[in-house]
N, C-alpha and C positions, 0 to 999 in steps of 0.2 A: 090488653097488651097488644103491641104491634110487632111485626117482623123487622127487627133492626138489622139482621144479617144481610138481607138483600139490599136494603137502603145503604148500608155501609159499604158493601162491595161495589155497588154502582157508583157511589160518591168517590171512593178511592180510585177506581178505574178512571173516572172523568178528571180527577185532579192530577193523577200521575202520568197517564198516557201521553198527553201533549208535552210533558216536561222532561221525562227521563231519557228519551232518545233511543229506547229499545222497546221491542214489543211487550205489551202488558197482557197477561192472561189471568183468569180466575179459575182456581181449583185444578185445572188440567191444561196440558199443552197439546197442540195438534201433533198427530203421529208423524207427520212429515216435516217437522220443524227443523230447519237447518240455518240457524243464526248464531252469531258469536256471543250474543248475550240476550237475556230476557228477564222479565220481572214476573213473579207469580204470587197472586194474592191467595193465601190458603189459611186453613185452620182458624176459622172465626168461631170463637167460643163466647156464648152469651149467658151470663149468670143473672138470675133474678135478684134484684136488690130493692124490691118494692117496699113501700111503707104501707100503713093503713089507709093513706090518702092519695098515693101516687104510684104509678108504674115506673120503675127505674131498672136499668140494667148495667152491669159491669161487663164490658165487651173487650175481648182481646182478639187481635188479628196478627197473623204472621205475613210478612212481606219478604219473599225469597228473591235473591238476586243471583242469577246463575250465568257464569261465563265459561266459554270454551275458546282456547286459542292454541297456537303451536307451543312448543317447548319454551318459547320466550314470554309466556304469559306471566306478567309481573303482578297481576291483580289490580292494576291501575284502573281498568274499566269497571271492575266490580266496586272499587272504592269510590269512583266518580259517580256511579249510579246511586250508591248508598248516600252520598252527600246530597244529591238531588232529591232523594226521598226525604231526608231530614230538612232540607231547605223548604220543601213544599209542605210537609205535614207538621213539622215542629220547629218553625223558625224562631220562636221565642218561648220562654218558659211558661207563659200563660196562653199559648196557642190552643185553639180548639178547632174542630171541623164543623162547618155549617151543614147540618143535617135536616134543615127545614124542608118541608113544612111539618113533618110528623114527629121530629125528635129535636132535643137540645143536647148538645155535647157540652157538659159542664167541666170536664177534666180530660186531659190527654197527657199520657206519660209513656216514655219508652221503658219497657220492661227489661229487654236485653237485646244484644246484638251479637249473634254467634257466627263465628267463622269456622266452619267445619274443616277438617284436615283436607289438604289439597289432594286431588285425585290426578294421578299421572298415568297416562297410557303411552305406548310408543309414538303416537301421533299428536296427542293433545294433552294440555294441562287444564283441568277444570278447577276454577276458584269461585267459591260461592259464599254468600252471607245470608243469614236469616234474621230479620229485625222484627221484634214483637212489640206492638203498641197496645196500651190499655186505655179504654175510654169509659168515662162515666156518662151515662145517657139517661135523660129524662124523656119519657114518652108523653107527648102532648095528647090531650083528649080530643 
């Protein structure tokens, strides 16, 4: 069995970072972060689904989109970034992610897309989304 979590995190970063137009981070954000929006790759869960002859994994990953703006925050930036994530990772119903050379992604589905309650402070409105994807992954020998 091989470490799919690291390979998937690296691949997602490389796919999303040049496309989404906001900083992309994995697991944590810098302490001095001061941007209006960012994307965070978190909570990768890998479950063993091996057979007697193959190593396989069912992997889920959460992609958080976080925005901060003045009281005029309509959520448009958050929604635009979410659409770019979908356009990049799941443009068709049969889309998969190229995880070569060590893995084959044979299925990719969106599990959910959660929009938590809006957070309002005197100065800012925070609008966020968390999208969870599930991948079926075959480990190459």
